[in-house]
N, CA and C atoms as a LAMMPS dump frame, in Angstrom:
ITEM: TIMESTEP
0
ITEM: NUMBER OF ATOMS
234
ITEM: BOX BOUNDS ff ff ff
-5.0000000000000000e+02 5.0000000000000000e+02
-5.0000000000000000e+02 5.0000000000000000e+02
-5.0000000000000000e+02 5.0000000000000000e+02
ITEM: ATOMS id mol type element x y z
1 1 1 N 215.707 -175.162 323.259
2 1 2 C 216.213 -174.312 322.199
3 1 3 C 215.863 -172.848 322.496
4 2 1 N 216.528 -172.278 323.459
5 2 2 C 216.221 -170.914 323.844
6 2 3 C 216.836 -169.897 322.892
7 3 1 N 217.928 -170.227 322.257
8 3 2 C 218.618 -169.252 321.41
9 3 3 C 218.147 -169.347 319.961
10 4 1 N 216.867 -169.079 319.747
11 4 2 C 216.284 -169.136 318.413
12 4 3 C 215.53 -167.838 318.162
13 5 1 N 215.753 -167.244 317.005
14 5 2 C 215.042 -166.027 316.616
15 5 3 C 213.596 -166.39 316.286
16 6 1 N 212.635 -165.639 316.835
17 6 2 C 211.23 -165.938 316.607
18 6 3 C 210.781 -165.581 315.197
19 7 1 N 211.463 -164.657 314.545
20 7 2 C 211.051 -164.211 313.216
21 7 3 C 211.758 -164.999 312.122
22 8 1 N 213.079 -165.051 312.159
23 8 2 C 213.834 -165.689 311.078
24 8 3 C 214.139 -167.157 311.338
25 9 1 N 214.06 -167.6 312.596
26 9 2 C 214.367 -168.989 312.919
27 9 3 C 215.849 -169.28 313.029
28 10 1 N 216.676 -168.239 313.077
29 10 2 C 218.123 -168.463 313.216
30 10 3 C 218.409 -169.124 314.553
31 11 1 N 219.358 -170.069 314.557
32 11 2 C 219.742 -170.771 315.769
33 11 3 C 221.241 -171.04 315.739
34 12 1 N 221.824 -171.498 316.855
35 12 2 C 223.264 -171.747 316.867
36 12 3 C 223.676 -172.816 315.855
37 13 1 N 224.867 -172.625 315.291
38 13 2 C 225.434 -173.624 314.395
39 13 3 C 226.797 -174.024 314.934
40 14 1 N 227.278 -175.169 314.511
41 14 2 C 228.553 -175.683 315
42 14 3 C 229.682 -175.346 314.057
43 15 1 N 230.866 -175.409 314.603
44 15 2 C 232.049 -175.164 313.803
45 15 3 C 233.286 -175.558 314.592
46 16 1 N 234.434 -175.052 314.185
47 16 2 C 235.687 -175.378 314.844
48 16 3 C 236.468 -174.121 315.182
49 17 1 N 237.162 -174.177 316.333
50 17 2 C 238.272 -173.269 316.562
51 17 3 C 239.432 -173.878 315.796
52 18 1 N 240.203 -173.079 315.094
53 18 2 C 241.37 -173.599 314.383
54 18 3 C 242.599 -172.877 314.903
55 19 1 N 243.508 -173.643 315.511
56 19 2 C 244.712 -173.056 316.082
57 19 3 C 245.761 -172.807 314.996
58 20 1 N 246.848 -172.197 315.396
59 20 2 C 247.939 -171.934 314.462
60 20 3 C 248.513 -173.235 313.911
61 21 1 N 248.51 -174.278 314.747
62 21 2 C 249.019 -175.58 314.297
63 21 3 C 247.938 -176.403 313.61
64 22 1 N 246.786 -175.794 313.315
65 22 2 C 245.675 -176.388 312.576
66 22 3 C 244.957 -177.491 313.362
67 23 1 N 245.024 -177.424 314.709
68 23 2 C 244.249 -178.338 315.546
69 23 3 C 242.833 -177.77 315.64
70 24 1 N 241.838 -178.635 315.424
71 24 2 C 240.448 -178.174 315.419
72 24 3 C 239.722 -178.685 316.662
73 25 1 N 239.075 -177.779 317.358
74 25 2 C 238.228 -178.134 318.489
75 25 3 C 236.855 -177.518 318.271
76 26 1 N 235.847 -178.152 318.826
77 26 2 C 234.466 -177.739 318.584
78 26 3 C 234.159 -176.385 319.216
79 27 1 N 233.26 -175.641 318.568
80 27 2 C 232.742 -174.385 319.099
81 27 3 C 231.344 -174.169 318.546
82 28 1 N 230.657 -173.161 319.063
83 28 2 C 229.323 -172.816 318.575
84 28 3 C 229.312 -171.366 318.12
85 29 1 N 228.655 -171.125 317.001
86 29 2 C 228.416 -169.775 316.531
87 29 3 C 226.995 -169.416 316.941
88 30 1 N 226.843 -168.437 317.838
89 30 2 C 225.528 -168.057 318.344
90 30 3 C 224.959 -166.902 317.521
91 31 1 N 223.658 -166.894 317.289
92 31 2 C 223.054 -165.764 316.572
93 31 3 C 223.023 -164.523 317.46
94 32 1 N 223.018 -163.364 316.832
95 32 2 C 222.989 -162.102 317.566
96 32 3 C 221.543 -161.79 317.934
97 33 1 N 221.099 -162.332 319.082
98 33 2 C 219.709 -162.18 319.498
99 33 3 C 219.547 -161.034 320.485
100 34 1 N 218.452 -160.333 320.344
101 34 2 C 218.087 -159.23 321.223
102 34 3 C 216.651 -159.46 321.687
103 35 1 N 216.396 -159.22 322.975
104 35 2 C 215.026 -159.237 323.474
105 35 3 C 214.507 -157.819 323.344
106 36 1 N 213.453 -157.639 322.568
107 36 2 C 212.986 -156.293 322.211
108 36 3 C 211.491 -156.211 322.412
109 37 1 N 211.045 -155.086 322.955
110 37 2 C 209.62 -154.819 323.116
111 37 3 C 209.171 -153.901 321.984
112 38 1 N 208.069 -154.281 321.351
113 38 2 C 207.494 -153.483 320.271
114 38 3 C 206.082 -153.085 320.683
115 39 1 N 205.683 -151.868 320.335
116 39 2 C 204.309 -151.447 320.586
117 39 3 C 203.467 -151.844 319.387
118 40 1 N 202.488 -152.708 319.612
119 40 2 C 201.61 -153.207 318.56
120 40 3 C 200.327 -152.381 318.618
121 41 1 N 200.255 -151.36 317.767
122 41 2 C 199.187 -150.354 317.834
123 41 3 C 197.812 -150.944 317.529
124 42 1 N 197.736 -151.947 316.652
125 42 2 C 196.442 -152.5 316.275
126 42 3 C 195.744 -153.199 317.433
127 43 1 N 196.511 -153.743 318.362
128 43 2 C 195.921 -154.375 319.542
129 43 3 C 196.132 -153.539 320.794
130 44 1 N 196.765 -152.386 320.653
131 44 2 C 197.022 -151.435 321.742
132 44 3 C 197.734 -152.117 322.919
133 45 1 N 198.852 -152.817 322.612
134 45 2 C 199.621 -153.479 323.66
135 45 3 C 201.079 -153.613 323.233
136 46 1 N 201.919 -153.946 324.209
137 46 2 C 203.333 -154.186 323.957
138 46 3 C 203.553 -155.671 323.708
139 47 1 N 204.417 -155.986 322.759
140 47 2 C 204.76 -157.364 322.415
141 47 3 C 206.268 -157.521 322.589
142 48 1 N 206.686 -158.546 323.341
143 48 2 C 208.104 -158.827 323.534
144 48 3 C 208.502 -159.983 322.632
145 49 1 N 209.537 -159.754 321.822
146 49 2 C 210.027 -160.775 320.902
147 49 3 C 211.522 -160.965 321.102
148 50 1 N 211.996 -162.199 320.933
149 50 2 C 213.429 -162.47 320.917
150 50 3 C 213.815 -162.573 319.45
151 51 1 N 214.492 -161.539 318.94
152 51 2 C 214.757 -161.435 317.512
153 51 3 C 216.239 -161.219 317.254
154 52 1 N 216.679 -161.641 316.064
155 52 2 C 218.04 -161.364 315.624
156 52 3 C 218.076 -159.943 315.06
157 53 1 N 219.261 -159.42 314.872
158 53 2 C 219.378 -158.064 314.337
159 53 3 C 218.903 -158.014 312.894
160 54 1 N 219.005 -159.128 312.169
161 54 2 C 218.453 -159.191 310.818
162 54 3 C 216.926 -159.084 310.859
163 55 1 N 216.315 -159.702 311.879
164 55 2 C 214.861 -159.627 312.023
165 55 3 C 214.417 -158.216 312.375
166 56 1 N 215.231 -157.481 313.13
167 56 2 C 214.906 -156.076 313.429
168 56 3 C 214.824 -155.266 312.142
169 57 1 N 215.747 -155.531 311.23
170 57 2 C 215.712 -154.832 309.94
171 57 3 C 214.487 -155.236 309.135
172 58 1 N 214.098 -156.512 309.211
173 58 2 C 212.906 -156.987 308.518
174 58 3 C 211.664 -156.296 309.071
175 59 1 N 211.588 -156.159 310.401
176 59 2 C 210.444 -155.49 311.027
177 59 3 C 210.407 -154.024 310.626
178 60 1 N 211.552 -153.375 310.576
179 60 2 C 211.594 -151.971 310.152
180 60 3 C 211.156 -151.817 308.703
181 61 1 N 211.501 -152.779 307.867
182 61 2 C 211.19 -152.687 306.44
183 61 3 C 209.723 -153.024 306.151
184 62 1 N 209.24 -154.155 306.682
185 62 2 C 207.904 -154.637 306.341
186 62 3 C 206.814 -154.167 307.29
187 63 1 N 207.179 -153.774 308.496
188 63 2 C 206.2 -153.352 309.489
189 63 3 C 205.905 -154.478 310.473
190 64 1 N 205.599 -154.084 311.697
191 64 2 C 205.364 -155.056 312.764
192 64 3 C 204.104 -155.874 312.515
193 65 1 N 203.057 -155.25 312.02
194 65 2 C 201.798 -155.977 311.826
195 65 3 C 201.94 -157.089 310.79
196 66 1 N 202.703 -156.845 309.726
197 66 2 C 202.942 -157.871 308.704
198 66 3 C 203.717 -159.038 309.28
199 67 1 N 204.738 -158.749 310.06
200 67 2 C 205.579 -159.795 310.639
201 67 3 C 204.776 -160.625 311.641
202 68 1 N 203.972 -159.978 312.478
203 68 2 C 203.169 -160.701 313.461
204 68 3 C 202.109 -161.551 312.768
205 69 1 N 201.547 -161.051 311.686
206 69 2 C 200.567 -161.832 310.932
207 69 3 C 201.203 -163.104 310.375
208 70 1 N 202.437 -163.01 309.862
209 70 2 C 203.141 -164.178 309.348
210 70 3 C 203.474 -165.171 310.465
211 71 1 N 203.876 -164.642 311.644
212 71 2 C 204.188 -165.517 312.77
213 71 3 C 202.952 -166.282 313.225
214 72 1 N 201.826 -165.608 313.304
215 72 2 C 200.583 -166.27 313.725
216 72 3 C 200.133 -167.297 312.695
217 73 1 N 200.415 -167.035 311.411
218 73 2 C 200.07 -168.009 310.369
219 73 3 C 200.909 -169.281 310.518
220 74 1 N 202.151 -169.138 311.029
221 74 2 C 203.008 -170.3 311.249
222 74 3 C 202.643 -171.05 312.517
223 75 1 N 201.776 -170.459 313.364
224 75 2 C 201.347 -171.123 314.59
225 75 3 C 202.021 -170.617 315.845
226 76 1 N 202.812 -169.561 315.738
227 76 2 C 203.483 -168.976 316.89
228 76 3 C 202.454 -168.205 317.715
229 77 1 N 202.517 -168.372 319.046
230 77 2 C 201.579 -167.667 319.925
231 77 3 C 202.185 -166.322 320.328
232 78 1 N 201.539 -165.241 319.893
233 78 2 C 202.045 -163.887 320.2
234 78 3 C 200.936 -163.084 320.822
């Protein structure tokens, strides 16, 4: 499961392509993931996270230290 956001947990979901004649074939909707480096000032190091664009907004709003604290509480190794 490589395509999973580390912060929000978003992952691919399934769906259908629907043609003009209403024939349905399988497809996947992938999350908009970005690999991003953040400077974590409290530990004086860079942290690389695979995050969705929604998670980037969450980090901007709540702060990196809050988000990392929540991830570590869930058992994620950062």
